[in-house]
BAPA-212869 format. One line per 2 residues: number of its first residue (from 1); for each residue x, y, z of C-alpha. Coordinates in Angstrom, 1 decimal. Each point is the difference from the previous one (the first is absolute). Example, Ala and Ser with C-alpha at 12.3 -4.5 7.8 and 13.67 -1.06 7.14 Angstrom:
BEGIN
1 = 12.3/-4.5/7.8 | 1.4/3.4/-0.7
end
This chain:
BEGIN
1 = 78.2/96.8/176.2 | -0.1/-3.1/-2.0
3 = -3.5/-1.2/-1.1 | -0.9/-3.2/-1.9
5 = -3.2/-1.4/-1.8 | -0.1/-3.6/0.7
7 = -2.5/-2.6/-1.5 | -1.2/-1.7/3.2
9 = -1.1/-3.7/-0.1 | -0.2/-1.0/3.8
11 = -2.4/0.6/2.5 | 2.0/2.7/1.6
13 = 0.5/2.2/-3.1 | -3.8/-0.6/-0.7
15 = -0.6/1.4/3.3 | 2.3/2.8/-0.4
17 = -2.0/1.0/-3.2 | -3.2/-0.5/2.0
19 = 1.1/2.4/2.8 | 0.9/2.9/-2.5
21 = -3.2/-0.4/-1.8 | -2.1/-0.1/3.1
23 = 1.6/3.4/1.3 | -0.5/1.7/-3.4
25 = -3.2/-1.4/-1.4 | -1.8/-1.1/3.3
27 = 1.2/2.4/2.8 | 0.5/3.1/-2.2
29 = -2.6/-0.3/-2.9 | -2.7/-2.0/1.8
31 = -0.2/-2.9/-2.2 | -1.9/-3.1/1.8
33 = 2.6/-2.5/0.9 | -2.2/-2.7/-1.8
35 = 0.6/1.8/-3.3 | 3.6/0.9/0.4
37 = 1.1/-3.5/0.5 | -1.7/-2.4/-2.4
39 = -0.1/-3.3/-1.6 | 2.8/1.1/-2.7
41 = 2.9/0.7/3.0 | 0.7/-3.9/0.2
43 = 1.0/-0.2/-3.6 | 1.2/3.4/-0.9
45 = 3.4/1.0/-0.2 | 0.9/2.5/2.8
47 = 3.0/2.8/-0.2 | 1.0/1.6/3.4
49 = 2.4/3.1/0.3 | 2.3/-0.4/3.0
51 = 2.0/2.7/1.6 | 3.5/-0.4/1.1
53 = -1.1/-1.7/3.2 | -2.4/-2.5/-1.8
55 = -3.3/1.8/1.0 | -2.4/-0.3/-2.5
57 = -1.1/3.6/-1.4 | -1.5/-0.7/-3.4
59 = -1.9/-2.8/-1.8 | -2.0/-1.1/-2.8
61 = -1.0/-3.1/-1.8 | -0.5/-1.5/-3.6
63 = -2.3/-2.7/-1.5 | 0.5/-1.7/-3.2
65 = -3.3/-0.1/-2.0 | -1.2/-1.4/-3.5
67 = 1.8/1.2/-3.2 | 3.6/0.5/1.6
69 = -1.6/2.9/2.0 | 0.9/1.0/3.6
71 = -2.0/1.9/2.4 | 1.7/2.4/2.3
73 = -1.7/0.5/3.4 | 0.5/1.5/3.6
75 = 2.9/2.3/-0.9 | 0.8/2.1/3.3
77 = 2.5/1.7/2.0 | -0.3/0.8/3.5
79 = -0.7/3.8/0.4 | 3.4/1.0/1.5
81 = 1.8/-1.6/-2.8 | -2.0/1.7/-2.8
83 = 1.5/2.5/-2.5 | 3.3/-2.1/0.1
85 = -0.4/-2.2/-3.3 | -0.7/-3.3/1.8
87 = -3.4/-0.4/-2.1 | 2.3/0.5/-3.1
89 = 2.4/-2.7/1.5 | -3.2/-2.4/0.5
91 = -1.2/0.4/-3.4 | 3.2/-0.4/-2.0
93 = 0.8/-3.3/2.2 | -3.6/-1.0/-0.8
95 = 0.2/0.6/-4.0 | 3.4/-1.6/-0.1
97 = -1.3/-3.2/1.5 | -3.0/0.4/-2.5
99 = 2.2/0.3/-2.6 | 2.1/-3.2/1.2
101 = -3.5/-1.7/0.3 | -0.4/0.6/-3.9
103 = -2.9/2.4/0.8 | -1.3/2.3/-2.8
105 = -2.2/2.5/1.8 | -0.5/1.0/3.6
107 = -3.4/1.2/1.1 | -0.8/1.9/3.3
109 = -2.8/1.9/1.7 | 1.3/3.5/1.3
111 = -1.4/2.1/2.8 | -0.8/3.1/-1.9
113 = 2.5/2.1/1.7 | 2.8/-2.4/-0.9
115 = -0.8/0.1/-3.8 | 3.0/2.6/-0.6
117 = 2.5/-2.3/1.8 | -1.0/-2.9/-2.4
119 = -0.1/2.2/-3.2 | 3.4/0.9/0.9
121 = 1.1/-3.7/-0.2 | -1.6/-0.5/-3.5
123 = -3.6/-1.1/1.1 | -3.0/1.4/-1.9
125 = -3.5/0.5/1.3 | -2.4/-2.6/-1.4
127 = -3.6/0.8/1.9 | -2.0/2.7/1.3
129 = 0.1/0.4/3.7 | -1.5/-2.7/2.1
131 = -0.4/-0.5/3.7 | 1.8/-2.9/1.9
133 = -0.2/-0.3/3.6 | -1.6/3.6/0.0
135 = 3.2/1.4/-1.4 | 0.0/1.4/-3.8
137 = 2.2/-2.1/-2.3 | 0.9/-0.2/-3.8
139 = 0.9/-3.0/-1.9 | 3.5/0.3/-1.7
141 = 2.5/-2.3/-1.9 | 3.6/0.0/-1.5
143 = 1.1/-2.3/-2.8 | 3.4/-1.6/0.6
145 = 0.4/-0.7/-3.7 | 1.3/3.5/-0.7
147 = 2.8/-0.3/2.4 | 3.3/-1.6/-0.3
end
């Protein structure tokens, strides 16, 4: 089964990303919709994993920040597709895009249960646990300067 990660720039692609995010964050985790879809969605770069039938099954976004830093947000995969490395696919595509955009460091706020996933990808915890949308999180970062 061929899966692809696409950088989406049109309304349909953004709606595909939003549909996955709504299922995971709003319906599954109980995040209020007004917190999930926010003012950064319009300017962020969105990434969507599509299955072989072009159905969206995973998503994420990245925003450019000052000092050549990028902020990774909203990484998610539909429950029935978890454990199949689609999160890794999103992250690798996102990191490659960040390198091509000359970003030097990536930042993210990981849900506490997902910290080991990001650590395996080279991210390090930079904060104590904090609450966001009533869910425990930890800030993490990864330098892109150490990689070729």
